[in-house]
C-alpha positions as CSV (number, residue, x, y, z in Angstrom):
1,M,42.0,1.0,-42.1
2,N,42.5,-2.0,-39.6
3,N,40.0,-0.3,-37.3
4,L,37.4,0.0,-40.1
5,K,37.8,-3.7,-41.0
6,F,37.4,-4.7,-37.4
7,H,34.1,-2.7,-37.2
8,L,32.8,-4.1,-40.4
9,L,33.7,-7.7,-39.4
10,R,32.0,-7.3,-36.0
11,A,28.9,-5.9,-37.6
12,L,28.7,-8.7,-40.2
13,L,29.2,-11.4,-37.5
14,L,26.5,-9.8,-35.3
15,C,24.2,-9.7,-38.2
16,A,24.9,-13.3,-39.1
17,A,24.6,-14.5,-35.5
18,T,21.2,-12.7,-35.1
19,G,20.0,-14.3,-38.3
20,F,21.1,-17.8,-37.3
21,L,19.5,-17.4,-33.8
22,A,16.3,-16.2,-35.4
23,M,16.2,-19.2,-37.7
24,G,16.9,-21.7,-34.9
25,C,14.1,-20.3,-32.7
26,S,11.4,-19.6,-35.3
27,N,8.9,-21.2,-37.5
28,D,8.8,-20.1,-41.1
29,D,5.0,-19.9,-40.9
30,D,5.4,-17.4,-38.0
31,D,6.7,-14.1,-39.5
32,S,5.5,-11.7,-36.8
33,P,7.8,-8.8,-36.0
34,R,10.8,-9.7,-33.8
35,E,14.1,-8.1,-32.8
36,L,16.5,-8.0,-35.8
37,A,19.8,-6.6,-36.5
38,A,19.4,-4.6,-39.8
39,K,22.5,-3.7,-41.9
40,T,21.6,-0.3,-43.5
41,T,23.7,1.9,-45.8
42,L,22.7,5.6,-45.7
43,T,24.0,8.2,-48.1
44,L,23.7,12.0,-47.3
45,S,22.9,14.3,-50.2
46,K,23.5,18.0,-50.7
47,Y,21.1,20.5,-49.3
48,Y,20.8,24.3,-49.9
49,N,22.4,26.3,-47.2
50,D,22.1,29.8,-45.7
51,K,24.2,31.3,-48.5
52,G,22.2,30.0,-51.5
53,A,24.9,27.4,-52.3
54,T,25.0,23.7,-51.4
55,T,26.4,21.8,-48.4
56,L,27.4,18.2,-48.8
57,P,27.3,16.8,-45.2
58,T,29.4,13.8,-44.1
59,W,28.9,11.4,-41.3
60,S,30.8,12.3,-38.1
61,R,31.8,10.0,-35.3
62,N,29.3,11.6,-33.0
63,D,26.4,11.5,-35.5
64,K,23.4,9.3,-35.3
65,A,20.7,8.5,-37.8
66,G,17.1,7.5,-37.1
67,L,15.0,4.8,-38.7
68,F,11.3,3.9,-38.7
69,V,9.7,0.6,-39.8
70,A,7.0,2.0,-41.9
71,D,4.9,-1.2,-41.9
72,Q,4.0,-0.6,-38.3
73,N,1.1,1.7,-37.3
74,A,3.0,4.2,-35.1
75,P,6.6,2.9,-34.8
76,E,9.2,4.3,-32.4
77,A,12.3,5.5,-34.1
78,V,15.5,3.5,-33.6
79,Y,19.0,5.1,-33.7
80,A,22.5,4.1,-34.6
81,A,25.9,5.7,-35.2
82,P,27.8,5.4,-38.5
83,I,30.3,2.6,-38.8
84,Q,32.4,4.7,-41.2
85,S,32.8,8.4,-40.3
86,G,34.2,11.2,-42.5
87,S,32.3,10.0,-45.6
88,Q,29.0,11.0,-47.3
89,K,28.1,7.3,-47.2
90,S,28.2,4.9,-44.3
91,M,26.9,1.5,-43.1
92,F,24.7,1.4,-39.9
93,L,23.6,-1.5,-37.8
94,F,20.1,-0.9,-36.4
95,T,18.4,-3.1,-33.9
96,L,14.6,-3.0,-34.6
97,H,11.4,-5.1,-34.6
98,A,10.4,-6.3,-38.1
99,P,9.4,-9.5,-39.9
100,E,12.3,-11.9,-40.5
101,H,11.4,-13.4,-43.8
102,T,9.4,-10.7,-45.7
103,A,10.4,-7.3,-46.9
104,S,9.8,-4.2,-44.8
105,T,9.6,-0.6,-45.8
106,V,11.8,1.6,-43.7
107,V,12.3,5.4,-43.5
108,G,15.7,6.8,-42.5
109,F,16.4,10.4,-41.4
110,W,19.1,12.7,-40.3
111,P,19.8,14.5,-38.0
112,A,18.7,12.1,-35.3
113,D,17.3,14.9,-33.1
114,A,14.9,16.2,-35.8
115,G,11.4,16.5,-34.6
116,I,9.9,13.8,-36.9
117,R,7.5,10.9,-36.4
118,Y,5.7,8.3,-38.5
119,E,2.0,7.5,-38.4
120,D,-0.2,5.5,-40.8
121,G,2.0,5.9,-43.9
122,E,2.8,9.6,-43.3
123,L,5.8,11.5,-42.0
124,K,4.9,14.3,-39.6
125,T,7.2,17.2,-38.7
126,V,7.2,20.9,-38.4
127,V,8.3,23.7,-40.7
128,P,8.8,26.6,-38.3
129,T,6.5,29.6,-38.7
130,A,9.0,31.7,-36.8
131,Q,12.5,31.6,-38.4
132,T,15.8,33.5,-38.0
133,G,17.1,33.3,-41.6
134,S,19.1,30.1,-41.2
135,V,18.6,26.7,-42.8
136,T,18.3,23.5,-40.7
137,P,18.1,20.5,-43.0
138,L,16.0,17.4,-42.5
139,L,17.2,14.7,-44.8
140,V,14.9,11.7,-45.3
141,G,14.9,8.5,-47.5
142,K,12.9,5.3,-48.0
143,A,13.8,1.7,-48.9
144,T,12.1,-1.7,-49.0
145,A,14.1,-4.8,-48.3
146,R,14.3,-7.9,-46.1
147,L,16.0,-6.3,-43.2
148,N,18.0,-9.2,-41.7
149,A,19.3,-10.2,-45.1
150,Y,23.1,-10.2,-45.6
151,E,22.7,-7.5,-48.3
152,G,20.8,-5.3,-46.0
153,C,19.2,-2.2,-47.5
154,S,20.4,1.2,-48.6
155,M,18.9,4.6,-49.2
156,E,19.8,8.2,-50.1
157,L,18.6,10.9,-47.7
158,T,17.5,14.1,-49.3
159,N,16.1,17.3,-47.7
160,L,12.4,17.2,-47.0
161,F,12.0,21.0,-47.1
162,C,12.2,23.5,-49.9
163,T,14.4,26.6,-49.5
164,M,13.2,29.9,-50.7
165,Y,15.8,32.7,-51.1
166,V,14.5,36.2,-50.8
167,S,16.8,38.5,-52.8
168,V,17.1,42.0,-51.4
169,K,18.7,44.5,-53.8
170,K,21.7,46.5,-52.7
171,G,20.5,49.8,-51.2
172,N,20.8,52.3,-48.4
173,Y,18.8,50.3,-45.9
174,S,18.9,47.3,-43.5
175,I,16.3,44.6,-43.3
176,G,14.9,43.5,-40.0
177,K,12.0,41.2,-40.9
178,A,10.5,39.2,-43.8
179,V,7.0,37.7,-44.0
180,V,6.1,35.1,-46.6
181,K,2.5,34.3,-47.5
182,A,0.9,32.4,-50.4
183,N,-1.4,34.6,-52.5
184,G,-3.8,31.7,-53.0
185,G,-4.2,30.9,-49.2
186,E,-2.2,27.7,-49.3
187,A,-0.5,26.6,-46.1
188,I,3.3,26.8,-46.3
189,A,4.5,26.0,-42.8
190,G,3.5,24.7,-39.4
191,D,2.6,21.0,-39.1
192,L,3.9,19.3,-42.2
193,T,2.5,15.9,-43.3
194,V,4.2,13.9,-46.1
195,G,3.0,10.7,-47.6
196,I,5.8,8.3,-48.2
197,D,4.1,6.6,-51.2
198,D,4.1,9.7,-53.4
199,W,5.8,12.3,-51.1
200,S,2.8,14.6,-51.4
201,A,2.9,17.3,-48.7
202,S,0.5,19.4,-46.8
203,A,1.0,22.0,-44.1
204,S,-1.1,23.9,-41.5
205,A,0.0,27.5,-41.4
206,Q,-0.2,30.2,-44.1
207,T,2.5,32.6,-42.9
208,I,6.3,32.4,-42.2
209,T,7.9,35.2,-40.3
210,V,11.6,35.6,-40.5
211,T,13.0,37.9,-37.8
212,L,16.7,38.3,-38.3
213,P,18.9,38.2,-35.2
214,A,20.8,41.3,-36.5
215,P,19.7,43.8,-39.2
216,L,20.7,42.7,-42.7
217,D,22.9,45.5,-44.1
218,C,22.2,45.9,-47.8
219,S,24.6,48.8,-48.4
220,K,27.4,46.8,-49.9
221,E,25.7,44.2,-52.0
222,T,22.5,42.3,-52.8
223,Q,21.6,40.1,-49.8
224,L,19.8,36.7,-49.5
225,I,17.3,35.8,-46.8
226,P,16.9,32.0,-46.7
227,V,13.4,30.6,-45.7
228,M,12.6,27.0,-45.0
229,I,9.2,26.3,-46.6
230,A,6.9,23.4,-47.2
231,P,7.2,21.6,-50.5
232,V,3.7,22.5,-51.9
233,T,2.3,24.2,-55.0
234,L,1.2,27.8,-54.7
235,S,-1.6,28.3,-57.2
236,Q,-1.3,32.1,-57.3
237,G,2.3,32.6,-56.3
238,Y,3.4,34.4,-53.1
239,T,4.2,37.7,-51.6
240,V,7.2,38.4,-49.4
241,T,6.8,41.6,-47.3
242,L,10.1,43.1,-46.0
243,T,10.5,45.7,-43.3
244,D,13.6,47.8,-42.9
245,T,15.0,49.1,-39.6
246,D,13.2,52.5,-40.2
247,G,9.9,50.7,-40.2
248,N,9.3,51.0,-44.0
249,S,7.8,48.0,-45.7
250,F,8.1,46.8,-49.4
251,S,7.4,43.6,-51.1
252,V,8.5,41.2,-53.8
253,G,6.7,38.1,-55.2
254,T,4.8,36.7,-58.1
255,T,1.2,35.9,-59.1
256,E,2.1,33.0,-61.2
257,A,1.8,29.4,-59.9
258,V,5.0,28.2,-58.2
259,A,5.8,24.5,-57.4
260,L,8.1,24.3,-54.4
261,E,10.0,21.0,-54.5
262,A,11.3,19.0,-51.6
263,G,15.1,19.5,-51.5
264,G,14.9,22.2,-54.2
265,K,15.3,25.9,-54.0
266,H,13.2,28.9,-55.2
267,E,14.7,32.3,-55.8
268,T,12.6,35.4,-55.7
269,D,13.1,38.5,-57.9
270,D,15.2,41.3,-56.4
271,A,13.2,43.1,-53.8
272,R,13.8,46.8,-54.1
273,S,12.8,49.3,-51.5
274,S,10.4,51.9,-52.8
275,F,11.8,54.3,-50.1
276,V,15.2,54.3,-51.8
277,T,16.0,56.7,-54.6
278,E,17.4,54.7,-57.5
279,L,18.9,56.4,-60.5
280,I,20.0,55.2,-63.9
281,F,22.3,57.1,-66.1
282,C,24.4,56.5,-69.3
283,G,27.3,57.7,-71.3
284,D,30.0,56.3,-73.6
285,N,29.2,52.5,-73.7
286,M,27.9,52.1,-70.2
287,V,24.6,52.2,-68.3
288,Y,24.7,52.3,-64.5
289,M,22.0,52.0,-61.9
290,I,22.8,53.4,-58.4
291,D,21.2,53.9,-55.0
292,A,21.5,57.6,-54.7
293,G,21.7,57.3,-50.9
294,L,24.9,55.3,-51.2
295,A,26.6,57.7,-53.6
296,D,28.5,60.8,-52.5
297,E,29.8,63.9,-54.2
298,T,33.1,62.4,-55.3
299,T,32.1,58.9,-56.5
300,Y,29.2,56.6,-57.5
301,K,31.1,53.4,-57.6
302,D,30.1,52.1,-54.2
303,A,26.4,52.8,-55.0
304,I,26.1,50.7,-58.2
305,T,23.3,48.2,-58.1
306,W,23.2,47.2,-61.8
307,S,25.2,47.9,-65.0
308,W,25.2,47.1,-68.7
309,D,28.0,47.4,-71.2
310,A,26.6,48.1,-74.6
311,T,29.6,46.4,-76.3
312,T,28.0,43.1,-75.2
313,A,25.3,43.7,-77.8
314,A,27.8,44.2,-80.7
315,A,26.9,40.8,-82.3
316,T,23.2,41.4,-82.0
317,L,23.5,44.9,-83.5
318,G,25.9,43.7,-86.1
319,L,28.3,46.6,-85.2
320,A,31.9,46.9,-84.2
321,E,32.3,47.3,-80.4
322,N,33.6,50.9,-80.9
323,R,30.2,51.7,-82.5
324,C,28.4,50.4,-79.4
325,N,29.0,53.7,-77.8
326,H,27.7,57.3,-77.4
327,L,24.7,56.2,-75.3
328,D,22.4,59.2,-74.9
329,D,19.3,57.9,-73.2
330,C,18.4,55.0,-70.9
331,K,14.7,55.2,-70.2
332,P,12.9,52.7,-67.9
333,V,9.7,51.3,-69.3
334,D,7.2,48.6,-68.5
335,N,7.1,49.4,-64.8
336,G,10.9,49.4,-64.6
337,K,11.3,45.9,-66.0
338,K,12.8,47.0,-69.3
339,L,15.1,49.7,-70.5
340,L,15.1,51.6,-73.8
341,C,18.6,52.6,-74.7
342,T,19.5,54.9,-77.6
343,S,22.8,56.0,-79.2
344,S,23.7,58.8,-81.5
345,Y,25.7,56.1,-83.4
346,N,22.3,55.2,-85.0
347,W,20.9,52.4,-82.9
348,C,18.3,51.6,-80.3
349,V,17.7,48.5,-78.1
350,L,15.0,47.4,-75.7
351,L,16.7,45.5,-72.8
352,D,15.3,43.2,-70.2
353,I,16.8,44.6,-67.0
354,E,16.9,41.3,-65.1
355,T,18.4,39.1,-67.8
356,K,20.1,41.9,-69.9
357,E,18.6,40.2,-72.9
358,V,18.1,42.4,-76.0
359,L,14.4,42.1,-76.8
360,F,14.4,44.5,-79.8
361,H,17.1,46.3,-81.7
362,T,17.4,48.6,-84.7
363,T,20.4,50.3,-86.4
364,A,18.2,52.3,-88.7
365,T,17.7,55.2,-86.3
366,P,20.3,58.0,-87.3
367,N,21.4,60.1,-84.4
368,A,18.9,58.4,-82.1
369,H,18.4,60.6,-79.0
370,S,15.5,59.0,-77.1
371,A,12.7,56.4,-77.5
372,E,9.4,55.4,-75.9
373,L,7.4,52.2,-75.6
374,L,3.9,52.5,-77.1
375,P,0.8,50.2,-76.8
376,G,0.8,47.1,-78.8
377,N,4.5,46.3,-78.4
378,R,5.6,49.2,-80.6
379,I,8.5,51.6,-80.2
380,V,9.0,55.2,-81.3
381,V,12.5,56.7,-81.6
382,A,13.5,60.3,-81.9
383,C,16.2,60.8,-84.5
384,S,18.0,64.1,-84.3
385,E,20.0,66.3,-86.7
386,G,21.8,64.9,-89.8
387,S,21.7,64.7,-93.5
388,G,20.2,61.2,-93.9
389,A,16.7,60.3,-94.9
390,G,15.9,59.3,-91.3
391,N,17.3,62.3,-89.5
392,N,15.1,65.0,-88.1
393,S,12.2,62.6,-87.5
394,V,10.3,60.3,-85.2
395,Q,10.3,56.7,-86.4
396,L,7.8,53.9,-85.5
397,Y,8.8,50.2,-85.1
398,D,7.3,47.0,-84.0
399,I,9.2,45.0,-81.4
400,S,8.9,41.8,-83.5
401,Q,10.4,43.5,-86.6
402,P,14.0,44.8,-86.0
403,N,15.1,47.5,-88.4
404,L,11.8,47.8,-90.2
405,I,10.5,51.4,-90.1
406,L,6.7,51.2,-90.0
407,Y,6.2,55.0,-90.2
408,Q,8.2,58.2,-90.1
409,S,7.1,61.7,-89.2
410,A,9.3,64.8,-89.7
411,L,10.5,66.7,-86.7
412,G,13.5,69.0,-86.8
413,S,16.3,68.1,-84.3
414,A,14.0,65.5,-82.7
415,H,15.3,64.8,-79.1
416,G,12.5,63.5,-76.9
417,V,9.3,61.3,-77.1
418,V,6.8,60.6,-74.3
419,W,3.7,58.5,-74.3
420,N,0.8,59.7,-72.0
421,E,-1.5,56.8,-71.3
422,T,-4.3,59.1,-69.9
423,T,-4.5,61.3,-72.9
424,Q,-3.6,58.5,-75.4
425,R,-1.2,60.8,-77.1
426,L,2.4,60.8,-78.1
427,Y,4.4,64.0,-77.3
428,A,7.6,64.7,-79.2
429,I,10.1,67.6,-79.0
430,G,12.7,69.1,-81.3
431,G,14.0,72.5,-82.1
432,Q,11.4,74.9,-80.7
433,S,8.4,72.6,-81.3
434,L,6.3,70.3,-79.3
435,Q,4.4,67.9,-81.6
436,I,1.3,66.0,-80.4
437,Y,0.3,62.7,-82.2
438,K,-2.6,60.4,-82.2
439,L,-2.2,56.7,-82.9
440,K,-3.7,55.8,-86.2
441,D,-4.7,52.4,-87.7
442,W,-3.1,50.9,-84.6
443,D,-4.7,47.5,-85.0
444,T,-3.5,47.0,-88.5
445,T,-0.1,46.1,-90.0
446,T,0.3,49.6,-91.3
447,P,0.0,51.8,-88.2
448,S,1.0,55.5,-88.3
449,L,1.2,58.6,-86.1
450,E,-1.3,61.4,-87.0
451,L,0.0,64.8,-86.1
452,E,-2.8,66.5,-84.2
453,K,-1.1,69.7,-83.0
454,T,2.2,71.6,-83.0
455,V,2.9,73.9,-80.1
456,Q,5.8,76.4,-80.2
457,T,7.9,76.2,-77.0
458,P,9.3,79.3,-75.2
459,Q,12.9,78.4,-76.2
460,S,14.6,76.5,-78.9
461,S,17.4,73.9,-78.5
462,L,15.2,71.4,-76.7
463,H,17.0,68.4,-75.4
464,D,14.7,66.4,-73.1
465,M,11.2,65.8,-72.0
466,S,9.7,63.6,-69.2
467,L,6.2,62.9,-68.0
468,V,5.4,64.4,-64.6
469,N,1.8,63.4,-64.3
470,S,-1.1,62.8,-66.7
471,N,-1.5,66.6,-67.3
472,T,2.1,67.8,-67.1
473,L,5.3,67.5,-69.1
474,C,8.7,68.7,-68.0
475,I,10.8,70.1,-70.9
476,G,14.4,71.2,-70.8
477,G,17.2,72.4,-73.1
478,R,17.7,76.1,-73.1
479,R,16.1,76.7,-69.7
480,A,13.4,74.4,-68.5
481,Y,9.6,74.5,-68.3
482,L,6.5,72.7,-67.0
483,Y,3.9,72.3,-69.7
484,D,0.2,72.1,-68.6
485,I,-1.4,69.9,-71.3
486,G,-5.0,70.9,-70.6
487,A,-4.3,74.6,-70.4
488,N,-1.6,74.6,-73.1
489,Q,0.6,76.7,-70.9
490,F,4.3,76.8,-70.1
491,T,5.7,77.7,-66.6
492,E,9.4,78.4,-66.3
493,M,11.4,76.6,-63.6
494,K,13.7,79.4,-62.3
495,L,16.4,77.0,-61.2
496,F,17.4,76.7,-64.8
497,A,17.2,80.4,-65.9
498,A,21.0,80.4,-66.7
499,S,21.1,77.0,-68.3
500,T,21.6,76.6,-72.1
501,A,22.1,72.8,-72.3
502,I,19.8,70.8,-70.0
503,K,20.4,67.3,-71.3
504,S,17.9,65.5,-69.0
505,I,15.4,66.6,-66.5
506,N,13.1,64.6,-64.1
507,Y,10.6,66.3,-61.8
508,N,8.5,64.9,-58.9
509,D,5.6,67.2,-58.4
510,E,4.6,65.6,-55.1
511,T,7.9,66.1,-53.4
512,G,9.4,69.0,-55.5
513,E,12.5,67.0,-56.2
514,L,14.5,67.2,-59.4
515,W,17.3,65.0,-60.8
516,Y,19.0,66.3,-64.0
517,T,22.1,66.7,-66.1
518,D,23.3,70.1,-67.3
519,S,26.2,70.6,-69.8
520,T,25.9,74.4,-69.9
521,K,29.5,74.2,-68.7
522,P,30.7,70.9,-70.4
523,E,32.6,68.3,-68.5
524,G,34.5,65.4,-70.0
525,S,35.8,65.0,-73.5
526,Q,32.7,66.2,-75.4
527,T,31.1,69.6,-75.7
528,W,27.7,68.1,-74.9
529,S,28.8,65.9,-72.0
530,T,28.8,66.3,-68.2
531,Q,30.2,64.4,-65.3
532,T,27.8,65.6,-62.7
533,I,24.4,64.3,-61.7
534,R,22.5,67.2,-60.0
535,Y,19.7,67.2,-57.5
536,S,17.4,69.9,-56.2
537,T,14.4,70.1,-53.9
538,D,13.2,73.4,-55.3
539,K,12.5,74.1,-59.0
540,D,12.8,77.8,-58.3
541,A,15.9,77.8,-56.2
542,S,19.1,79.6,-57.2
543,T,21.3,76.5,-57.1
544,E,21.2,72.7,-56.8
545,T,20.9,70.9,-53.4
546,R,23.3,68.1,-54.1
547,T,25.7,66.6,-56.8
548,I,27.1,63.2,-57.6
549,K,30.3,63.1,-59.6
550,V,30.8,60.6,-62.4
551,P,34.4,61.4,-63.3
552,D,35.0,58.5,-65.7
553,L,32.1,58.9,-68.1
554,D,31.0,61.3,-70.8
555,M,27.5,61.3,-69.4
556,Y,24.4,62.5,-71.2
557,K,21.2,61.6,-69.3
558,V,20.0,60.5,-65.9
559,R,16.6,58.9,-65.2
560,V,14.8,58.0,-62.0
561,M,13.9,54.4,-61.4
562,N,12.4,55.1,-57.9
563,W,12.0,58.4,-56.3
């Protein structure tokens, strides 16, 4: 403390002596710049760091801060060390050329070795176009005061750059490079010019390339790649293109306008490699999303990338938590942004995957087994067997009207519904029937489903149906079939010749891959449940290629988010 008092006293005496000397040797009418001792207090503010959190720097004994006198055309920076170290705030004593009797505008900055200069009312520096995924702050502030006054001047230094965090979802891959580019052609890096009057910024380069010094391993958790970026507005958003160590590229971004603020941060949506197989499955009260490449035969836990506990929706549904159970479908809709979940405990929800917000719910769907999103923000739900008025039917809802049934069509043991955008038809299965519907009076407040055709399937006990392509459906239950819509023809998939209870089936006709659940031999505590996700590369093989065990769940269905 005595040492601090000594430094402060020496600084004040020097400041006073310089002032007296200037007064004794000058004329009040002559206020041209001269050498002055300027007492300045600089406060460091938080900045966003490599981890997406904040760092609050403090002045160290070896630090220096820089200062420009902004009233001069092209001033040279002057430098000084903090008088008080170990604190966020410190006094400095700068020796500089400035008017003695009138106020001057000064710009302070830290760190002192930052490549920054001042010309004609503008700060000039560089946002690197080639980065390594680390954040180097440049804190800047401005003040106007009579510099040799006893009070001195003070300012807070804040980060001049914005920090973008590219979120890369957990998956079986490592990232080597990320390239950021504005969709509207705006410059986001390179030579950065900032006006100190309004802090408006402009840059010179349209692309930032982040080459990571070591591959970013995403196998354990979602990872962040920090990018220093100019504080500008992107009129049409941006695109970040990521490249993994296998040479595969995928992207994340937005087409909406984005204002990148100086000192602020911007977080991207989760980037998800299209070269990773991502599955979503459900049972009991849980929905899990996994990277299939990270799962093995004995466990899926290390592969989880997302999960949802249905009991969190109890208040919204108006149900006890023990009724937020018996999940039997979890269908991705709206390009994988939303999820339709159904439960045989008579409810259905539409869930926003990113926020987990319930966008629609109904508890008027007895023994609900599947659902589908239809044009015009409407939802259809397949309600299976039971003695209630809503059982054995497909029900139509509007997202804006929870629990209000707009229309209902009879279908015995209804289990699956699929919308085909190309044919503009709804397909529904139950028992041994495939029913085909047209949308009727869709632009009115009383829409309905017009039954156009009923097709008898080769087998009864149908449990699931999925869309393969615009002309093909995959149907499973007792055995499994591909249905050619145009030819009205079923082709059996021989892999399932001995199956009597296919609960879900997903087929990729381009690769020949299948992901499915089969409770022909039940596993778990229910006669309908399984604890095995199955995979095959041949629909006519004699056995599956691979399995993933889910030993803690009475599982019903698996769906594919990404093949």
